[in-house]
PANUVO-368321 format. One record per residue: residue number from 1; residue in three letters; x, y, z of N, C-alpha, C, O in turn. Coordinates in steps of 0.001 Angstrom, whole numbers, plus 500000, padded with zeros to 6 digits. Each point is the difference from the previous one (the first is absolute). Layout:
% residues N
KOLKOL    nr   rest     n.c1     n.c2     n.c3    ca.c1    ca.c2    ca.c3     c.c1     c.c2     c.c3     o.c1     o.c2     o.c3
KOLKOL   NUM    ALA        X        Y        Z        X        Y        Z        X        Y        Z        X        Y        Z
...
% end
This chain:
% residues 114
KOLKOL    nr   rest     n.c1     n.c2     n.c3    ca.c1    ca.c2    ca.c3     c.c1     c.c2     c.c3     o.c1     o.c2     o.c3
KOLKOL     1    UNK   510559   505848   491729   499625   499955   501072   498535   499830   499758   499553   500516   498975
KOLKOL     2    UNK   499363   498624   502079   499351   499281   499902   498257   500471   499932   499400   500096   501071
KOLKOL     3    UNK   500076   500100   497990   498406   500069   499824   499260   498957   500999   500085   498772   499995
KOLKOL     4    UNK   499151   502085   500875   499023   499282   501028   499122   500454   500015   499829   501156   499612
KOLKOL     5    UNK   498980   497838   501001   498880   500920   500300   499746   499484   501805   500274   498814   500183
KOLKOL     6    UNK   499268   501925   501022   500354   499612   500425   498217   499665   500650   499064   500797   500062
KOLKOL     7    UNK   501001   497125   500515   498355   500312   500482   499217   501096   500783   500483   501131   500049
KOLKOL     8    UNK   498353   498598   500555   499689   501331   500521   500149   499716   501690   499485   500652   500908
KOLKOL     9    UNK   501584   497896   499206   499836   500393   501856   501709   499524   499845   500656   499179   500642
KOLKOL    10    UNK   499789   501905   497992   501445   500228   500175   500422   501264   500623   500094   500884   499149
KOLKOL    11    UNK   500222   499547   502157   500896   501133   500379   500195   500403   499356   500378   499530   498927
KOLKOL    12    UNK   499351   502519   501602   500477   500945   498720   501015   500484   500445   500509   500919   499358
KOLKOL    13    UNK   500307   498491   502248   501427   500678   500639   500784   499361   498530   500633   500800   499311
KOLKOL    14    UNK   499267   497455   500183   500287   499650   499793   500530   499701   498438   501078   499610   499552
KOLKOL    15    UNK   497145   500906   499594   500453   500617   498957   501285   500944   499409   500961   499822   499251
KOLKOL    16    UNK   498472   501276   501536   501240   501070   500353   500579   499929   500111   500682   500767   499320
KOLKOL    17    UNK   499961   498498   501429   501587   499177   499647   500673   499734   499289   501165   500247   499691
KOLKOL    18    UNK   497736   498961   499873   500629   499008   498659   499932   501048   498899   500990   499993   499269
KOLKOL    19    UNK   497964   501014   500405   500489   501321   499077   500949   500720   500225   500715   500337   499056
KOLKOL    20    UNK   499582   500137   502359   501503   500527   500066   501441   499011   499785   501144   500450   500071
KOLKOL    21    UNK   498550   498312   499691   501280   498779   498992   499852   500684   499431   500772   500920   500269
KOLKOL    22    UNK   498324   499398   498576   499739   499910   498421   498972   499184   499573   499822   500002   498782
KOLKOL    23    UNK   499406   499256   501926   498872   499011   499308   498419   500972   499575   499317   500774   500670
KOLKOL    24    UNK   500609   498884   498376   498667   500707   499468   499128   499060   500494   499959   498844   499581
KOLKOL    25    UNK   499189   501693   501480   499027   499657   500930   498714   500113   499921   499640   500986   500643
KOLKOL    26    UNK   499105   498215   498646   498779   500743   500136   499448   499130   501176   500204   498824   500300
KOLKOL    27    UNK   498873   502352   500378   499094   499308   501003   498480   499919   499144   499753   500322   498838
KOLKOL    28    UNK   499234   499044   502368   498643   499641   499502   499726   501923   500131   499485   500685   499116
KOLKOL    29    UNK   501047   499835   502272   498612   501106   499064   500664   501195   498858   499206   500541   499231
KOLKOL    30    UNK   502070   499776   500718   500582   499972   498375   499563   499908   499173   500074   500817   499083
KOLKOL    31    UNK   499272   498114   500905   499661   499207   498957   497916   500111   499838   499229   499590   499132
KOLKOL    32    UNK   500605   500988   501870   498516   500148   500192   498897   498865   500572   498771   499946   500032
KOLKOL    33    UNK   502287   499208   500386   499029   498594   500442   499975   500166   501190   498863   499577   500211
KOLKOL    34    UNK   501448   500667   500592   499674   499640   501856   499010   500347   500737   499446   501057   499699
KOLKOL    35    UNK   500072   498215   501403   498848   499476   500384   498891   499431   499212   498799   499966   500266
KOLKOL    36    UNK   501936   499534   498572   498924   499225   498956   499976   498481   500535   499164   499166   499653
KOLKOL    37    UNK   501765   500641   501140   499407   498619   500336   500462   498861   499267   499458   498921   500239
KOLKOL    38    UNK   501455   501140   498910   500236   499455   498340   500805   499081   500489   500981   500003   500743
KOLKOL    39    UNK   498268   499039   498564   500807   498296   499823   501373   499971   499899   500470   500958   499386
KOLKOL    40    UNK   500486   498051   501125   501240   499649   499412   500453   500195   498773   500730   500868   499521
KOLKOL    41    UNK   498542   497864   499873   499930   499773   498634   499957   501188   499244   500793   500196   499079
KOLKOL    42    UNK   498326   500618   501251   499809   501454   499601   501241   500980   499871   500451   500297   498894
KOLKOL    43    UNK   500096   500209   502332   501232   499742   500255   501165   500086   499016   500718   500848   499470
KOLKOL    44    UNK   499114   497968   500561   501292   498919   499604   499790   500783   497993   500807   500512   499225
KOLKOL    45    UNK   497629   499156   500684   499867   500160   498263   499981   501512   499734   499717   500407   498873
KOLKOL    46    UNK   500568   500418   502104   500909   501663   499942   500279   500298   499617   499988   500749   499023
KOLKOL    47    UNK   500809   498425   502070   501499   500508   500092   501016   499676   498605   500856   500690   499447
KOLKOL    48    UNK   498492   497612   500216   500652   499523   499044   499387   501601   498676   500924   500809   499925
KOLKOL    49    UNK   498259   499476   499498   499366   500738   499061   500889   501507   500164   499992   500756   499029
KOLKOL    50    UNK   500951   499744   502528   500496   500924   500200   501018   499437   499352   499853   500652   498967
KOLKOL    51    UNK   501063   498663   500804   501058   498845   499777   500969   500683   501712   500807   500902   500223
KOLKOL    52    UNK   498610   498210   500475   500412   500513   501841   499890   498209   500594   499216   499077   499779
KOLKOL    53    UNK   501918   501080   500983   499885   499247   500943   499183   500163   501342   500048   501092   500567
KOLKOL    54    UNK   498990   497586   500123   499714   500910   501095   500507   499702   501358   500673   498971   499952
KOLKOL    55    UNK   499268   501533   501255   500841   500224   500648   498651   499937   501596   499175   500913   500041
KOLKOL    56    UNK   500797   498261   500804   499061   500021   500689   500835   498868   501514   501072   499407   500117
KOLKOL    57    UNK   498058   500732   500517   499812   499275   501548   498851   499139   500104   499581   499533   501060
KOLKOL    58    UNK   499933   500278   497812   499016   498436   499597   500680   499370   499761   500128   500034   498776
KOLKOL    59    UNK   500669   499125   501760   500747   498681   499552   499213   498989   498991   500125   499756   498800
KOLKOL    60    UNK   498937   499728   502306   499445   498560   499487   499260   500094   498970   500086   499090   499176
KOLKOL    61    UNK   498878   502149   500545   499647   500516   498839   500428   499705   498836   499576   499321   499065
KOLKOL    62    UNK   501804   501619   501244   500914   499996   498533   500460   499244   499861   500441   499862   498859
KOLKOL    63    UNK   499775   499296   501913   501011   498718   499955   499234   499129   498730   500354   499463   498951
KOLKOL    64    UNK   498515   500716   501728   499451   498901   499077   499174   500255   498386   499565   499258   499119
KOLKOL    65    UNK   500538   502460   501144   499483   500478   498557   501248   499655   498883   499964   499809   498784
KOLKOL    66    UNK   501382   500202   502403   500865   499834   498698   499761   498504   499746   499978   499679   498812
KOLKOL    67    UNK   499872   499523   501937   500827   498772   499153   498414   499151   499317   499861   498932   499404
KOLKOL    68    UNK   498915   502374   501126   499034   499535   498745   500011   500763   498515   499263   499600   499098
KOLKOL    69    UNK   501315   501129   500790   500386   501333   498857   501560   500513   500508   500260   501002   500667
KOLKOL    70    UNK   500663   497993   498803   501513   500697   500123   499891   500910   499092   500337   501104   500427
KOLKOL    71    UNK   499365   498888   498606   500126   501252   499015   499276   501204   499764   499021   500507   499451
KOLKOL    72    UNK   502704   499813   501768   499571   502095   500967   501429   500118   499330   500863   499344   499418
KOLKOL    73    UNK   498763   502163   501133   501350   501238   500107   500650   499751   501190   501021   500652   500214
KOLKOL    74    UNK   498498   498304   500856   500792   499921   501222   499090   499815   501007   498898   500480   499738
KOLKOL    75    UNK   501197   498992   501308   499378   500344   501950   501147   499845   500671   500880   499205   499672
KOLKOL    76    UNK   499167   501703   501494   501060   500170   501109   499076   499861   500642   498894   500351   499590
KOLKOL    77    UNK   501291   499099   501597   499595   499518   500898   500048   500374   501123   501197   500259   500118
KOLKOL    78    UNK   498272   499993   500960   500883   500556   501530   499290   499435   500455   499085   499241   499683
KOLKOL    79    UNK   501649   501407   501730   499597   498893   501198   499872   501846   501118   500556   501076   499774
KOLKOL    80    UNK   498439   498498   501407   500021   502045   499695   501362   499962   501410   500381   499072   500713
KOLKOL    81    UNK   499889   501874   499238   501234   500862   500852   499557   500991   499820   499551   500501   498970
KOLKOL    82    UNK   500640   500289   503170   499329   501317   499921   501464   501046   499761   500166   501199   500226
KOLKOL    83    UNK   500879   497602   499147   500758   501347   500067   500387   500137   498682   500968   499390   499546
KOLKOL    84    UNK   498232   501496   499694   499534   500262   499036   501501   500598   498982   499915   500180   498785
KOLKOL    85    UNK   500854   499958   501696   500885   500910   499089   501466   498509   499864   500774   499722   499084
KOLKOL    86    UNK   499081   499858   501871   500587   498462   500294   499053   499079   498526   500458   499975   498858
KOLKOL    87    UNK   498914   499711   501333   498976   499353   498548   500147   500751   498930   499926   499167   499096
KOLKOL    88    UNK   500228   501829   500428   500176   500516   498949   501718   499457   499837   500339   499370   498998
KOLKOL    89    UNK   500400   500882   501829   501054   499624   499384   500357   498488   499435   500593   499831   498935
KOLKOL    90    UNK   498969   499104   501914   499500   498708   499706   499532   500263   498562   500752   499471   499182
KOLKOL    91    UNK   498221   501194   500282   499188   499886   499224   500972   499744   498843   500372   499073   499282
KOLKOL    92    UNK   499897   502549   500962   501476   500783   498772   500712   498594   499266   499891   499495   498882
KOLKOL    93    UNK   500809   500195   502225   501111   499019   500341   499573   498891   498912   500614   499490   499063
KOLKOL    94    UNK   498368   500382   501332   499466   498485   499460   499609   500493   498500   500070   499139   499123
KOLKOL    95    UNK   499568   502034   500545   499325   500492   498189   501358   500049   499256   500098   499777   498793
KOLKOL    96    UNK   501321   500642   502311   501002   500237   499173   500746   498675   499491   500740   499811   499034
KOLKOL    97    UNK   498794   499352   501966   501013   498507   499574   498620   499045   498899   500287   499028   499302
KOLKOL    98    UNK   498558   501454   500791   499217   499789   498498   499638   500716   499759   499218   500439   500843
KOLKOL    99    UNK   500935   500484   497741   499975   500858   499434   498869   499535   498691   499358   500794   499313
KOLKOL   100    UNK   500622   497682   500583   498921   500399   498940   498681   499309   501032   500246   498820   500251
KOLKOL   101    UNK   498857   501518   500178   499121   499843   501054   499299   498383   499384   499995   498930   500608
KOLKOL   102    UNK   499319   501439   497666   498946   499622   498999   500142   498224   500978   501061   499476   500339
KOLKOL   103    UNK   497780   500063   499856   499824   498737   500033   500901   499617   501918   500129   499072   500799
KOLKOL   104    UNK   500174   502092   499068   500752   499243   501989   499262   499998   501028   499567   501150   499925
KOLKOL   105    UNK   499934   498386   501042   499918   500474   500708   501129   500373   501471   500692   499158   500573
KOLKOL   106    UNK   499237   502024   499703   501291   500063   501606   499212   500523   500918   499150   500886   500091
KOLKOL   107    UNK   501833   497607   501155   498931   500391   501361   500925   501036   500932   501202   499765   500126
KOLKOL   108    UNK   498309   501155   500388   500881   500457   500916   500126   500219   501793   499745   501131   500415
KOLKOL   109    UNK   500440   498355   500071   499868   499818   501454   500865   500613   501057   501202   499733   500000
KOLKOL   110    UNK   498447   500817   500622   500686   500817   500905   500559   498696   500773   499835   498785   499894
KOLKOL   111    UNK   501015   502204   501054   501348   498988   500195   499616   499248   501233   499107   500553   500642
KOLKOL   112    UNK   501362   498284   499867   499344   499031   500648   500892   500838   501740   501123   500472   500180
KOLKOL   113    UNK   497804   499367   500645   500411   500064   501594   500656   499350   500297   499733   498805   499879
KOLKOL   114    UNK   501927   501753   500875   500217   498535   500646   500329   500237   501552   500212   499040   500740
% end
């Protein structure tokens, strides 16, 4: 299963569901880094130092970082979805389809409304 670092804006209920599904998810709170307004570059660098992929809702900035610094352990960008269990399941499915996240950018989008 994936080793992830959840950016501070990533909801804890999704983290908990991902953990239940077998993923190793470290949060900013777990790492002692919450509430410090750490910039995105530093978030990515910390994740790399821990050999973890970043998971975030901050899509715009992390897509830019992926393009600037593609040598990382993975970035998973998600659209916000109030159905946390569904989002965790979608992330889980993407992670299973892409077991090696190194240098990868995964986009997980909530289902479109019809």
